[in-house]
mmCIF file of the protein (N, C-alpha, C, O) and its ligand, coordinates in Angstrom:
data_MODEL
# 
_entry.id   MODEL 
# 
loop_
_entity.id 
_entity.type 
_entity.pdbx_number_of_molecules 
1 polymer     1 
2 non-polymer 1 
# 
_entity_poly.entity_id                      1 
_entity_poly.type                           'polypeptide(L)' 
_entity_poly.nstd_linkage                   no 
_entity_poly.nstd_monomer                   no 
_entity_poly.pdbx_seq_one_letter_code       MTLMVVCTNPNCKKEFPSMIQLDQGSFQTATITDNSQQCQHCNKMITYSKENMKFR 
_entity_poly.pdbx_seq_one_letter_code_can   MTLMVVCTNPNCKKEFPSMIQLDQGSFQTATITDNSQQCQHCNKMITYSKENMKFR 
_entity_poly.pdbx_strand_id                 A 
# 
loop_
_entity_poly_seq.entity_id 
_entity_poly_seq.num 
_entity_poly_seq.mon_id 
_entity_poly_seq.hetero 
1 1  MET n 
1 2  THR n 
1 3  LEU n 
1 4  MET n 
1 5  VAL n 
1 6  VAL n 
1 7  CYS n 
1 8  THR n 
1 9  ASN n 
1 10 PRO n 
1 11 ASN n 
1 12 CYS n 
1 13 LYS n 
1 14 LYS n 
1 15 GLU n 
1 16 PHE n 
1 17 PRO n 
1 18 SER n 
1 19 MET n 
1 20 ILE n 
1 21 GLN n 
1 22 LEU n 
1 23 ASP n 
1 24 GLN n 
1 25 GLY n 
1 26 SER n 
1 27 PHE n 
1 28 GLN n 
1 29 THR n 
1 30 ALA n 
1 31 THR n 
1 32 ILE n 
1 33 THR n 
1 34 ASP n 
1 35 ASN n 
1 36 SER n 
1 37 GLN n 
1 38 GLN n 
1 39 CYS n 
1 40 GLN n 
1 41 HIS n 
1 42 CYS n 
1 43 ASN n 
1 44 LYS n 
1 45 MET n 
1 46 ILE n 
1 47 THR n 
1 48 TYR n 
1 49 SER n 
1 50 LYS n 
1 51 GLU n 
1 52 ASN n 
1 53 MET n 
1 54 LYS n 
1 55 PHE n 
1 56 ARG n 
# 
loop_
_struct_asym.id 
_struct_asym.entity_id 
A 1 
B 2 
# 
loop_
_chem_comp.id 
_chem_comp.type 
_chem_comp.mon_nstd_flag 
ALA 'L-peptide linking' y 
ARG 'L-peptide linking' y 
ASN 'L-peptide linking' y 
ASP 'L-peptide linking' y 
CYS 'L-peptide linking' y 
GLN 'L-peptide linking' y 
GLU 'L-peptide linking' y 
GLY 'peptide linking'   y 
HIS 'L-peptide linking' y 
ILE 'L-peptide linking' y 
LEU 'L-peptide linking' y 
LYS 'L-peptide linking' y 
MET 'L-peptide linking' y 
PHE 'L-peptide linking' y 
PRO 'L-peptide linking' y 
SER 'L-peptide linking' y 
THR 'L-peptide linking' y 
TYR 'L-peptide linking' y 
VAL 'L-peptide linking' y 
ZN  non-polymer         . 
# 
_pdbx_entity_nonpoly.entity_id   2 
_pdbx_entity_nonpoly.name        ? 
_pdbx_entity_nonpoly.comp_id     ZN 
# 
_pdbx_nonpoly_scheme.asym_id         B 
_pdbx_nonpoly_scheme.entity_id       2 
_pdbx_nonpoly_scheme.mon_id          ZN 
_pdbx_nonpoly_scheme.ndb_seq_num     1 
_pdbx_nonpoly_scheme.pdb_seq_num     101 
_pdbx_nonpoly_scheme.auth_seq_num    101 
_pdbx_nonpoly_scheme.pdb_mon_id      ZN 
_pdbx_nonpoly_scheme.auth_mon_id     ZN 
_pdbx_nonpoly_scheme.pdb_strand_id   A 
_pdbx_nonpoly_scheme.pdb_ins_code    . 
# 
loop_
_atom_site.group_PDB 
_atom_site.id 
_atom_site.type_symbol 
_atom_site.label_atom_id 
_atom_site.label_alt_id 
_atom_site.label_comp_id 
_atom_site.label_asym_id 
_atom_site.label_entity_id 
_atom_site.label_seq_id 
_atom_site.pdbx_PDB_ins_code 
_atom_site.Cartn_x 
_atom_site.Cartn_y 
_atom_site.Cartn_z 
_atom_site.occupancy 
_atom_site.B_iso_or_equiv 
_atom_site.pdbx_formal_charge 
_atom_site.auth_seq_id 
_atom_site.auth_comp_id 
_atom_site.auth_asym_id 
_atom_site.auth_atom_id 
_atom_site.pdbx_PDB_model_num 
ATOM   1   N  N  . MET A 1 1  ? 113.064 94.532  71.318 1.00 0.00 ? 1   MET A N  1 
ATOM   2   C  CA . MET A 1 1  ? 112.259 94.132  72.479 1.00 0.00 ? 1   MET A CA 1 
ATOM   3   C  C  . MET A 1 1  ? 112.582 95.038  73.650 1.00 0.00 ? 1   MET A C  1 
ATOM   4   O  O  . MET A 1 1  ? 113.738 95.386  73.893 1.00 0.00 ? 1   MET A O  1 
ATOM   5   N  N  . THR A 1 2  ? 111.546 95.408  74.363 1.00 0.00 ? 2   THR A N  1 
ATOM   6   C  CA . THR A 1 2  ? 111.712 96.254  75.535 1.00 0.00 ? 2   THR A CA 1 
ATOM   7   C  C  . THR A 1 2  ? 111.236 95.484  76.757 1.00 0.00 ? 2   THR A C  1 
ATOM   8   O  O  . THR A 1 2  ? 110.190 94.836  76.726 1.00 0.00 ? 2   THR A O  1 
ATOM   9   N  N  . LEU A 1 3  ? 111.993 95.558  77.806 1.00 0.00 ? 3   LEU A N  1 
ATOM   10  C  CA . LEU A 1 3  ? 111.609 94.901  79.044 1.00 0.00 ? 3   LEU A CA 1 
ATOM   11  C  C  . LEU A 1 3  ? 110.599 95.794  79.769 1.00 0.00 ? 3   LEU A C  1 
ATOM   12  O  O  . LEU A 1 3  ? 110.904 96.926  80.147 1.00 0.00 ? 3   LEU A O  1 
ATOM   13  N  N  . MET A 1 4  ? 109.409 95.264  79.949 1.00 0.00 ? 4   MET A N  1 
ATOM   14  C  CA . MET A 1 4  ? 108.314 96.040  80.520 1.00 0.00 ? 4   MET A CA 1 
ATOM   15  C  C  . MET A 1 4  ? 108.003 95.572  81.939 1.00 0.00 ? 4   MET A C  1 
ATOM   16  O  O  . MET A 1 4  ? 108.303 94.441  82.322 1.00 0.00 ? 4   MET A O  1 
ATOM   17  N  N  . VAL A 1 5  ? 107.402 96.463  82.697 1.00 0.00 ? 5   VAL A N  1 
ATOM   18  C  CA . VAL A 1 5  ? 106.896 96.124  84.028 1.00 0.00 ? 5   VAL A CA 1 
ATOM   19  C  C  . VAL A 1 5  ? 105.376 96.208  83.959 1.00 0.00 ? 5   VAL A C  1 
ATOM   20  O  O  . VAL A 1 5  ? 104.818 97.141  83.380 1.00 0.00 ? 5   VAL A O  1 
ATOM   21  N  N  . VAL A 1 6  ? 104.722 95.233  84.549 1.00 0.00 ? 6   VAL A N  1 
ATOM   22  C  CA . VAL A 1 6  ? 103.274 95.318  84.710 1.00 0.00 ? 6   VAL A CA 1 
ATOM   23  C  C  . VAL A 1 6  ? 103.019 95.906  86.088 1.00 0.00 ? 6   VAL A C  1 
ATOM   24  O  O  . VAL A 1 6  ? 103.435 95.340  87.099 1.00 0.00 ? 6   VAL A O  1 
ATOM   25  N  N  . CYS A 1 7  ? 102.345 97.023  86.125 1.00 0.00 ? 7   CYS A N  1 
ATOM   26  C  CA . CYS A 1 7  ? 102.116 97.739  87.385 1.00 0.00 ? 7   CYS A CA 1 
ATOM   27  C  C  . CYS A 1 7  ? 101.449 96.821  88.403 1.00 0.00 ? 7   CYS A C  1 
ATOM   28  O  O  . CYS A 1 7  ? 100.514 96.088  88.083 1.00 0.00 ? 7   CYS A O  1 
ATOM   29  N  N  . THR A 1 8  ? 101.947 96.877  89.630 1.00 0.00 ? 8   THR A N  1 
ATOM   30  C  CA . THR A 1 8  ? 101.412 96.011  90.680 1.00 0.00 ? 8   THR A CA 1 
ATOM   31  C  C  . THR A 1 8  ? 100.223 96.637  91.402 1.00 0.00 ? 8   THR A C  1 
ATOM   32  O  O  . THR A 1 8  ? 99.621  96.013  92.276 1.00 0.00 ? 8   THR A O  1 
ATOM   33  N  N  . ASN A 1 9  ? 99.892  97.857  91.037 1.00 0.00 ? 9   ASN A N  1 
ATOM   34  C  CA . ASN A 1 9  ? 98.689  98.485  91.587 1.00 0.00 ? 9   ASN A CA 1 
ATOM   35  C  C  . ASN A 1 9  ? 97.467  97.796  90.970 1.00 0.00 ? 9   ASN A C  1 
ATOM   36  O  O  . ASN A 1 9  ? 97.278  97.863  89.756 1.00 0.00 ? 9   ASN A O  1 
ATOM   37  N  N  . PRO A 1 10 ? 96.635  97.135  91.787 1.00 0.00 ? 10  PRO A N  1 
ATOM   38  C  CA . PRO A 1 10 ? 95.506  96.373  91.231 1.00 0.00 ? 10  PRO A CA 1 
ATOM   39  C  C  . PRO A 1 10 ? 94.523  97.235  90.457 1.00 0.00 ? 10  PRO A C  1 
ATOM   40  O  O  . PRO A 1 10 ? 93.761  96.720  89.638 1.00 0.00 ? 10  PRO A O  1 
ATOM   41  N  N  . ASN A 1 11 ? 94.528  98.523  90.701 1.00 0.00 ? 11  ASN A N  1 
ATOM   42  C  CA . ASN A 1 11 ? 93.627  99.411  89.969 1.00 0.00 ? 11  ASN A CA 1 
ATOM   43  C  C  . ASN A 1 11 ? 94.233  99.914  88.667 1.00 0.00 ? 11  ASN A C  1 
ATOM   44  O  O  . ASN A 1 11 ? 93.586  100.654 87.925 1.00 0.00 ? 11  ASN A O  1 
ATOM   45  N  N  . CYS A 1 12 ? 95.454  99.522  88.389 1.00 0.00 ? 12  CYS A N  1 
ATOM   46  C  CA . CYS A 1 12 ? 96.157  100.013 87.204 1.00 0.00 ? 12  CYS A CA 1 
ATOM   47  C  C  . CYS A 1 12 ? 96.527  98.848  86.295 1.00 0.00 ? 12  CYS A C  1 
ATOM   48  O  O  . CYS A 1 12 ? 95.921  98.670  85.239 1.00 0.00 ? 12  CYS A O  1 
ATOM   49  N  N  . LYS A 1 13 ? 97.512  98.059  86.694 1.00 0.00 ? 13  LYS A N  1 
ATOM   50  C  CA . LYS A 1 13 ? 97.938  96.860  85.950 1.00 0.00 ? 13  LYS A CA 1 
ATOM   51  C  C  . LYS A 1 13 ? 98.375  97.162  84.525 1.00 0.00 ? 13  LYS A C  1 
ATOM   52  O  O  . LYS A 1 13 ? 98.349  96.276  83.672 1.00 0.00 ? 13  LYS A O  1 
ATOM   53  N  N  . LYS A 1 14 ? 98.774  98.389  84.257 1.00 0.00 ? 14  LYS A N  1 
ATOM   54  C  CA . LYS A 1 14 ? 99.258  98.726  82.923 1.00 0.00 ? 14  LYS A CA 1 
ATOM   55  C  C  . LYS A 1 14 ? 100.757 98.473  82.823 1.00 0.00 ? 14  LYS A C  1 
ATOM   56  O  O  . LYS A 1 14 ? 101.444 98.312  83.832 1.00 0.00 ? 14  LYS A O  1 
ATOM   57  N  N  . GLU A 1 15 ? 101.246 98.440  81.600 1.00 0.00 ? 15  GLU A N  1 
ATOM   58  C  CA . GLU A 1 15 ? 102.666 98.156  81.363 1.00 0.00 ? 15  GLU A CA 1 
ATOM   59  C  C  . GLU A 1 15 ? 103.422 99.433  81.052 1.00 0.00 ? 15  GLU A C  1 
ATOM   60  O  O  . GLU A 1 15 ? 102.905 100.350 80.413 1.00 0.00 ? 15  GLU A O  1 
ATOM   61  N  N  . PHE A 1 16 ? 104.651 99.464  81.517 1.00 0.00 ? 16  PHE A N  1 
ATOM   62  C  CA . PHE A 1 16 ? 105.534 100.580 81.179 1.00 0.00 ? 16  PHE A CA 1 
ATOM   63  C  C  . PHE A 1 16 ? 106.961 100.054 81.141 1.00 0.00 ? 16  PHE A C  1 
ATOM   64  O  O  . PHE A 1 16 ? 107.241 99.018  81.744 1.00 0.00 ? 16  PHE A O  1 
ATOM   65  N  N  . PRO A 1 17 ? 107.871 100.735 80.451 1.00 0.00 ? 17  PRO A N  1 
ATOM   66  C  CA . PRO A 1 17 ? 109.240 100.233 80.305 1.00 0.00 ? 17  PRO A CA 1 
ATOM   67  C  C  . PRO A 1 17 ? 109.983 100.239 81.633 1.00 0.00 ? 17  PRO A C  1 
ATOM   68  O  O  . PRO A 1 17 ? 109.931 101.214 82.383 1.00 0.00 ? 17  PRO A O  1 
ATOM   69  N  N  . SER A 1 18 ? 110.670 99.148  81.912 1.00 0.00 ? 18  SER A N  1 
ATOM   70  C  CA . SER A 1 18 ? 111.465 99.064  83.130 1.00 0.00 ? 18  SER A CA 1 
ATOM   71  C  C  . SER A 1 18 ? 112.721 99.904  82.996 1.00 0.00 ? 18  SER A C  1 
ATOM   72  O  O  . SER A 1 18 ? 113.238 100.086 81.893 1.00 0.00 ? 18  SER A O  1 
ATOM   73  N  N  . MET A 1 19 ? 113.212 100.418 84.117 1.00 0.00 ? 19  MET A N  1 
ATOM   74  C  CA . MET A 1 19 ? 114.509 101.097 84.092 1.00 0.00 ? 19  MET A CA 1 
ATOM   75  C  C  . MET A 1 19 ? 115.632 100.066 83.939 1.00 0.00 ? 19  MET A C  1 
ATOM   76  O  O  . MET A 1 19 ? 116.765 100.414 83.605 1.00 0.00 ? 19  MET A O  1 
ATOM   77  N  N  . ILE A 1 20 ? 115.310 98.817  84.183 1.00 0.00 ? 20  ILE A N  1 
ATOM   78  C  CA . ILE A 1 20 ? 116.272 97.742  83.952 1.00 0.00 ? 20  ILE A CA 1 
ATOM   79  C  C  . ILE A 1 20 ? 116.056 97.232  82.537 1.00 0.00 ? 20  ILE A C  1 
ATOM   80  O  O  . ILE A 1 20 ? 114.971 96.749  82.214 1.00 0.00 ? 20  ILE A O  1 
ATOM   81  N  N  . GLN A 1 21 ? 117.060 97.331  81.700 1.00 0.00 ? 21  GLN A N  1 
ATOM   82  C  CA . GLN A 1 21 ? 116.939 96.807  80.350 1.00 0.00 ? 21  GLN A CA 1 
ATOM   83  C  C  . GLN A 1 21 ? 117.993 95.724  80.133 1.00 0.00 ? 21  GLN A C  1 
ATOM   84  O  O  . GLN A 1 21 ? 119.194 95.994  80.154 1.00 0.00 ? 21  GLN A O  1 
ATOM   85  N  N  . LEU A 1 22 ? 117.524 94.498  79.926 1.00 0.00 ? 22  LEU A N  1 
ATOM   86  C  CA . LEU A 1 22 ? 118.395 93.353  79.708 1.00 0.00 ? 22  LEU A CA 1 
ATOM   87  C  C  . LEU A 1 22 ? 117.961 92.677  78.414 1.00 0.00 ? 22  LEU A C  1 
ATOM   88  O  O  . LEU A 1 22 ? 116.811 92.807  77.995 1.00 0.00 ? 22  LEU A O  1 
ATOM   89  N  N  . ASP A 1 23 ? 118.886 91.953  77.780 1.00 0.00 ? 23  ASP A N  1 
ATOM   90  C  CA . ASP A 1 23 ? 118.438 91.123  76.674 1.00 0.00 ? 23  ASP A CA 1 
ATOM   91  C  C  . ASP A 1 23 ? 117.779 89.872  77.260 1.00 0.00 ? 23  ASP A C  1 
ATOM   92  O  O  . ASP A 1 23 ? 117.898 89.592  78.452 1.00 0.00 ? 23  ASP A O  1 
ATOM   93  N  N  . GLN A 1 24 ? 117.091 89.137  76.409 1.00 0.00 ? 24  GLN A N  1 
ATOM   94  C  CA . GLN A 1 24 ? 116.272 88.034  76.917 1.00 0.00 ? 24  GLN A CA 1 
ATOM   95  C  C  . GLN A 1 24 ? 117.103 86.957  77.606 1.00 0.00 ? 24  GLN A C  1 
ATOM   96  O  O  . GLN A 1 24 ? 116.671 86.366  78.596 1.00 0.00 ? 24  GLN A O  1 
ATOM   97  N  N  . GLY A 1 25 ? 118.313 86.704  77.069 1.00 0.00 ? 25  GLY A N  1 
ATOM   98  C  CA . GLY A 1 25 ? 119.179 85.710  77.677 1.00 0.00 ? 25  GLY A CA 1 
ATOM   99  C  C  . GLY A 1 25 ? 119.605 86.114  79.077 1.00 0.00 ? 25  GLY A C  1 
ATOM   100 O  O  . GLY A 1 25 ? 119.594 85.296  79.998 1.00 0.00 ? 25  GLY A O  1 
ATOM   101 N  N  . SER A 1 26 ? 119.980 87.374  79.236 1.00 0.00 ? 26  SER A N  1 
ATOM   102 C  CA . SER A 1 26 ? 120.392 87.866  80.551 1.00 0.00 ? 26  SER A CA 1 
ATOM   103 C  C  . SER A 1 26 ? 119.216 87.885  81.516 1.00 0.00 ? 26  SER A C  1 
ATOM   104 O  O  . SER A 1 26 ? 119.366 87.608  82.705 1.00 0.00 ? 26  SER A O  1 
ATOM   105 N  N  . PHE A 1 27 ? 118.052 88.215  80.991 1.00 0.00 ? 27  PHE A N  1 
ATOM   106 C  CA . PHE A 1 27 ? 116.866 88.276  81.849 1.00 0.00 ? 27  PHE A CA 1 
ATOM   107 C  C  . PHE A 1 27 ? 116.535 86.902  82.431 1.00 0.00 ? 27  PHE A C  1 
ATOM   108 O  O  . PHE A 1 27 ? 116.132 86.792  83.589 1.00 0.00 ? 27  PHE A O  1 
ATOM   109 N  N  . GLN A 1 28 ? 116.709 85.853  81.616 1.00 0.00 ? 28  GLN A N  1 
ATOM   110 C  CA . GLN A 1 28 ? 116.389 84.495  82.087 1.00 0.00 ? 28  GLN A CA 1 
ATOM   111 C  C  . GLN A 1 28 ? 117.190 84.140  83.329 1.00 0.00 ? 28  GLN A C  1 
ATOM   112 O  O  . GLN A 1 28 ? 116.674 83.492  84.240 1.00 0.00 ? 28  GLN A O  1 
ATOM   113 N  N  . THR A 1 29 ? 118.441 84.560  83.368 1.00 0.00 ? 29  THR A N  1 
ATOM   114 C  CA . THR A 1 29 ? 119.326 84.156  84.459 1.00 0.00 ? 29  THR A CA 1 
ATOM   115 C  C  . THR A 1 29 ? 119.428 85.221  85.555 1.00 0.00 ? 29  THR A C  1 
ATOM   116 O  O  . THR A 1 29 ? 119.999 84.962  86.615 1.00 0.00 ? 29  THR A O  1 
ATOM   117 N  N  . ALA A 1 30 ? 118.891 86.393  85.315 1.00 0.00 ? 30  ALA A N  1 
ATOM   118 C  CA . ALA A 1 30 ? 119.018 87.478  86.290 1.00 0.00 ? 30  ALA A CA 1 
ATOM   119 C  C  . ALA A 1 30 ? 118.099 87.261  87.485 1.00 0.00 ? 30  ALA A C  1 
ATOM   120 O  O  . ALA A 1 30 ? 117.026 86.670  87.367 1.00 0.00 ? 30  ALA A O  1 
ATOM   121 N  N  . THR A 1 31 ? 118.536 87.744  88.616 1.00 0.00 ? 31  THR A N  1 
ATOM   122 C  CA . THR A 1 31 ? 117.688 87.765  89.806 1.00 0.00 ? 31  THR A CA 1 
ATOM   123 C  C  . THR A 1 31 ? 117.224 89.198  90.003 1.00 0.00 ? 31  THR A C  1 
ATOM   124 O  O  . THR A 1 31 ? 118.035 90.090  90.254 1.00 0.00 ? 31  THR A O  1 
ATOM   125 N  N  . ILE A 1 32 ? 115.942 89.415  89.890 1.00 0.00 ? 32  ILE A N  1 
ATOM   126 C  CA . ILE A 1 32 ? 115.397 90.765  90.015 1.00 0.00 ? 32  ILE A CA 1 
ATOM   127 C  C  . ILE A 1 32 ? 114.305 90.734  91.082 1.00 0.00 ? 32  ILE A C  1 
ATOM   128 O  O  . ILE A 1 32 ? 113.245 90.139  90.887 1.00 0.00 ? 32  ILE A O  1 
ATOM   129 N  N  . THR A 1 33 ? 114.578 91.374  92.192 1.00 0.00 ? 33  THR A N  1 
ATOM   130 C  CA . THR A 1 33 ? 113.582 91.428  93.268 1.00 0.00 ? 33  THR A CA 1 
ATOM   131 C  C  . THR A 1 33 ? 113.550 92.817  93.863 1.00 0.00 ? 33  THR A C  1 
ATOM   132 O  O  . THR A 1 33 ? 114.573 93.497  93.944 1.00 0.00 ? 33  THR A O  1 
ATOM   133 N  N  . ASP A 1 34 ? 112.380 93.227  94.273 1.00 0.00 ? 34  ASP A N  1 
ATOM   134 C  CA . ASP A 1 34 ? 112.186 94.461  95.031 1.00 0.00 ? 34  ASP A CA 1 
ATOM   135 C  C  . ASP A 1 34 ? 112.804 95.687  94.367 1.00 0.00 ? 34  ASP A C  1 
ATOM   136 O  O  . ASP A 1 34 ? 113.526 96.458  94.999 1.00 0.00 ? 34  ASP A O  1 
ATOM   137 N  N  . ASN A 1 35 ? 112.506 95.849  93.090 1.00 0.00 ? 35  ASN A N  1 
ATOM   138 C  CA . ASN A 1 35 ? 112.896 97.076  92.407 1.00 0.00 ? 35  ASN A CA 1 
ATOM   139 C  C  . ASN A 1 35 ? 111.775 98.097  92.534 1.00 0.00 ? 35  ASN A C  1 
ATOM   140 O  O  . ASN A 1 35 ? 110.602 97.765  92.369 1.00 0.00 ? 35  ASN A O  1 
ATOM   141 N  N  . SER A 1 36 ? 112.135 99.315  92.822 1.00 0.00 ? 36  SER A N  1 
ATOM   142 C  CA . SER A 1 36 ? 111.140 100.371 92.944 1.00 0.00 ? 36  SER A CA 1 
ATOM   143 C  C  . SER A 1 36 ? 111.201 101.280 91.735 1.00 0.00 ? 36  SER A C  1 
ATOM   144 O  O  . SER A 1 36 ? 112.277 101.686 91.297 1.00 0.00 ? 36  SER A O  1 
ATOM   145 N  N  . GLN A 1 37 ? 110.046 101.589 91.208 1.00 0.00 ? 37  GLN A N  1 
ATOM   146 C  CA . GLN A 1 37 ? 109.961 102.509 90.083 1.00 0.00 ? 37  GLN A CA 1 
ATOM   147 C  C  . GLN A 1 37 ? 108.564 103.118 90.068 1.00 0.00 ? 37  GLN A C  1 
ATOM   148 O  O  . GLN A 1 37 ? 107.589 102.483 90.470 1.00 0.00 ? 37  GLN A O  1 
ATOM   149 N  N  . GLN A 1 38 ? 108.487 104.343 89.605 1.00 0.00 ? 38  GLN A N  1 
ATOM   150 C  CA . GLN A 1 38 ? 107.188 105.003 89.555 1.00 0.00 ? 38  GLN A CA 1 
ATOM   151 C  C  . GLN A 1 38 ? 106.455 104.629 88.282 1.00 0.00 ? 38  GLN A C  1 
ATOM   152 O  O  . GLN A 1 38 ? 107.009 104.721 87.187 1.00 0.00 ? 38  GLN A O  1 
ATOM   153 N  N  . CYS A 1 39 ? 105.226 104.213 88.426 1.00 0.00 ? 39  CYS A N  1 
ATOM   154 C  CA . CYS A 1 39 ? 104.414 103.858 87.260 1.00 0.00 ? 39  CYS A CA 1 
ATOM   155 C  C  . CYS A 1 39 ? 104.087 105.112 86.461 1.00 0.00 ? 39  CYS A C  1 
ATOM   156 O  O  . CYS A 1 39 ? 103.738 106.151 87.022 1.00 0.00 ? 39  CYS A O  1 
ATOM   157 N  N  . GLN A 1 40 ? 104.207 104.999 85.145 1.00 0.00 ? 40  GLN A N  1 
ATOM   158 C  CA . GLN A 1 40 ? 103.948 106.148 84.280 1.00 0.00 ? 40  GLN A CA 1 
ATOM   159 C  C  . GLN A 1 40 ? 102.458 106.400 84.090 1.00 0.00 ? 40  GLN A C  1 
ATOM   160 O  O  . GLN A 1 40 ? 102.061 107.447 83.578 1.00 0.00 ? 40  GLN A O  1 
ATOM   161 N  N  . HIS A 1 41 ? 101.639 105.445 84.501 1.00 0.00 ? 41  HIS A N  1 
ATOM   162 C  CA . HIS A 1 41 ? 100.195 105.559 84.273 1.00 0.00 ? 41  HIS A CA 1 
ATOM   163 C  C  . HIS A 1 41 ? 99.469  106.072 85.516 1.00 0.00 ? 41  HIS A C  1 
ATOM   164 O  O  . HIS A 1 41 ? 98.679  107.012 85.434 1.00 0.00 ? 41  HIS A O  1 
ATOM   165 N  N  . CYS A 1 42 ? 99.739  105.447 86.672 1.00 0.00 ? 42  CYS A N  1 
ATOM   166 C  CA . CYS A 1 42 ? 99.042  105.851 87.899 1.00 0.00 ? 42  CYS A CA 1 
ATOM   167 C  C  . CYS A 1 42 ? 99.938  106.686 88.810 1.00 0.00 ? 42  CYS A C  1 
ATOM   168 O  O  . CYS A 1 42 ? 99.486  107.164 89.850 1.00 0.00 ? 42  CYS A O  1 
ATOM   169 N  N  . ASN A 1 43 ? 101.208 106.867 88.430 1.00 0.00 ? 43  ASN A N  1 
ATOM   170 C  CA . ASN A 1 43 ? 102.175 107.676 89.186 1.00 0.00 ? 43  ASN A CA 1 
ATOM   171 C  C  . ASN A 1 43 ? 102.466 107.136 90.580 1.00 0.00 ? 43  ASN A C  1 
ATOM   172 O  O  . ASN A 1 43 ? 102.999 107.852 91.427 1.00 0.00 ? 43  ASN A O  1 
ATOM   173 N  N  . LYS A 1 44 ? 102.125 105.900 90.815 1.00 0.00 ? 44  LYS A N  1 
ATOM   174 C  CA . LYS A 1 44 ? 102.385 105.297 92.107 1.00 0.00 ? 44  LYS A CA 1 
ATOM   175 C  C  . LYS A 1 44 ? 103.771 104.665 92.099 1.00 0.00 ? 44  LYS A C  1 
ATOM   176 O  O  . LYS A 1 44 ? 104.185 104.088 91.093 1.00 0.00 ? 44  LYS A O  1 
ATOM   177 N  N  . MET A 1 45 ? 104.490 104.770 93.218 1.00 0.00 ? 45  MET A N  1 
ATOM   178 C  CA . MET A 1 45 ? 105.771 104.089 93.349 1.00 0.00 ? 45  MET A CA 1 
ATOM   179 C  C  . MET A 1 45 ? 105.481 102.627 93.674 1.00 0.00 ? 45  MET A C  1 
ATOM   180 O  O  . MET A 1 45 ? 104.919 102.318 94.724 1.00 0.00 ? 45  MET A O  1 
ATOM   181 N  N  . ILE A 1 46 ? 105.858 101.749 92.786 1.00 0.00 ? 46  ILE A N  1 
ATOM   182 C  CA . ILE A 1 46 ? 105.583 100.334 93.006 1.00 0.00 ? 46  ILE A CA 1 
ATOM   183 C  C  . ILE A 1 46 ? 106.896 99.582  93.204 1.00 0.00 ? 46  ILE A C  1 
ATOM   184 O  O  . ILE A 1 46 ? 107.963 100.042 92.797 1.00 0.00 ? 46  ILE A O  1 
ATOM   185 N  N  . THR A 1 47 ? 106.792 98.435  93.827 1.00 0.00 ? 47  THR A N  1 
ATOM   186 C  CA . THR A 1 47 ? 107.918 97.527  93.978 1.00 0.00 ? 47  THR A CA 1 
ATOM   187 C  C  . THR A 1 47 ? 107.604 96.283  93.172 1.00 0.00 ? 47  THR A C  1 
ATOM   188 O  O  . THR A 1 47 ? 106.545 95.675  93.326 1.00 0.00 ? 47  THR A O  1 
ATOM   189 N  N  . TYR A 1 48 ? 108.537 95.913  92.309 1.00 0.00 ? 48  TYR A N  1 
ATOM   190 C  CA . TYR A 1 48 ? 108.256 94.782  91.426 1.00 0.00 ? 48  TYR A CA 1 
ATOM   191 C  C  . TYR A 1 48 ? 109.421 93.813  91.407 1.00 0.00 ? 48  TYR A C  1 
ATOM   192 O  O  . TYR A 1 48 ? 110.555 94.160  91.737 1.00 0.00 ? 48  TYR A O  1 
ATOM   193 N  N  . SER A 1 49 ? 109.111 92.598  91.013 1.00 0.00 ? 49  SER A N  1 
ATOM   194 C  CA . SER A 1 49 ? 110.096 91.530  90.892 1.00 0.00 ? 49  SER A CA 1 
ATOM   195 C  C  . SER A 1 49 ? 110.032 90.976  89.477 1.00 0.00 ? 49  SER A C  1 
ATOM   196 O  O  . SER A 1 49 ? 109.256 91.442  88.643 1.00 0.00 ? 49  SER A O  1 
ATOM   197 N  N  . LYS A 1 50 ? 110.842 90.000  89.232 1.00 0.00 ? 50  LYS A N  1 
ATOM   198 C  CA . LYS A 1 50 ? 110.937 89.402  87.903 1.00 0.00 ? 50  LYS A CA 1 
ATOM   199 C  C  . LYS A 1 50 ? 109.571 88.928  87.386 1.00 0.00 ? 50  LYS A C  1 
ATOM   200 O  O  . LYS A 1 50 ? 109.269 89.047  86.199 1.00 0.00 ? 50  LYS A O  1 
ATOM   201 N  N  . GLU A 1 51 ? 108.766 88.399  88.285 1.00 0.00 ? 51  GLU A N  1 
ATOM   202 C  CA . GLU A 1 51 ? 107.465 87.867  87.868 1.00 0.00 ? 51  GLU A CA 1 
ATOM   203 C  C  . GLU A 1 51 ? 106.523 88.957  87.366 1.00 0.00 ? 51  GLU A C  1 
ATOM   204 O  O  . GLU A 1 51 ? 105.519 88.654  86.721 1.00 0.00 ? 51  GLU A O  1 
ATOM   205 N  N  . ASN A 1 52 ? 106.831 90.214  87.649 1.00 0.00 ? 52  ASN A N  1 
ATOM   206 C  CA . ASN A 1 52 ? 106.007 91.326  87.182 1.00 0.00 ? 52  ASN A CA 1 
ATOM   207 C  C  . ASN A 1 52 ? 106.530 91.912  85.878 1.00 0.00 ? 52  ASN A C  1 
ATOM   208 O  O  . ASN A 1 52 ? 106.054 92.951  85.422 1.00 0.00 ? 52  ASN A O  1 
ATOM   209 N  N  . MET A 1 53 ? 107.511 91.242  85.279 1.00 0.00 ? 53  MET A N  1 
ATOM   210 C  CA . MET A 1 53 ? 108.161 91.802  84.087 1.00 0.00 ? 53  MET A CA 1 
ATOM   211 C  C  . MET A 1 53 ? 107.939 90.917  82.862 1.00 0.00 ? 53  MET A C  1 
ATOM   212 O  O  . MET A 1 53 ? 107.785 89.701  82.971 1.00 0.00 ? 53  MET A O  1 
ATOM   213 N  N  . LYS A 1 54 ? 107.927 91.557  81.700 1.00 0.00 ? 54  LYS A N  1 
ATOM   214 C  CA . LYS A 1 54 ? 107.792 90.800  80.456 1.00 0.00 ? 54  LYS A CA 1 
ATOM   215 C  C  . LYS A 1 54 ? 108.411 91.580  79.303 1.00 0.00 ? 54  LYS A C  1 
ATOM   216 O  O  . LYS A 1 54 ? 108.564 92.799  79.379 1.00 0.00 ? 54  LYS A O  1 
ATOM   217 N  N  . PHE A 1 55 ? 108.761 90.878  78.247 1.00 0.00 ? 55  PHE A N  1 
ATOM   218 C  CA . PHE A 1 55 ? 109.274 91.539  77.045 1.00 0.00 ? 55  PHE A CA 1 
ATOM   219 C  C  . PHE A 1 55 ? 108.129 91.888  76.126 1.00 0.00 ? 55  PHE A C  1 
ATOM   220 O  O  . PHE A 1 55 ? 107.178 91.121  75.974 1.00 0.00 ? 55  PHE A O  1 
ATOM   221 N  N  . ARG A 1 56 ? 108.228 93.053  75.516 1.00 0.00 ? 56  ARG A N  1 
ATOM   222 C  CA . ARG A 1 56 ? 107.153 93.504  74.624 1.00 0.00 ? 56  ARG A CA 1 
ATOM   223 C  C  . ARG A 1 56 ? 107.791 94.079  73.370 1.00 0.00 ? 56  ARG A C  1 
ATOM   224 O  O  . ARG A 1 56 ? 107.085 94.526  72.467 1.00 0.00 ? 56  ARG A O  1 
HETATM 225 ZN ZN . ZN  B 2 .  ? 100.235 101.907 87.570 1.00 0.00 2 101 ZN  A ZN 1 
# 
């Protein structure tokens, strides 16, 4: 399983692997807010939180 980010750019909304990689148990208890990463699809620097992340 890979921890993915859903791009917060409303014109993109594609998924890409997060630079944060946790197992599912750690992810449940982790606090993840305001992480910045460049989207691999639209090349925009986005800020994302836990709610923008999912396992794929
Ligand atoms: Zn994007």
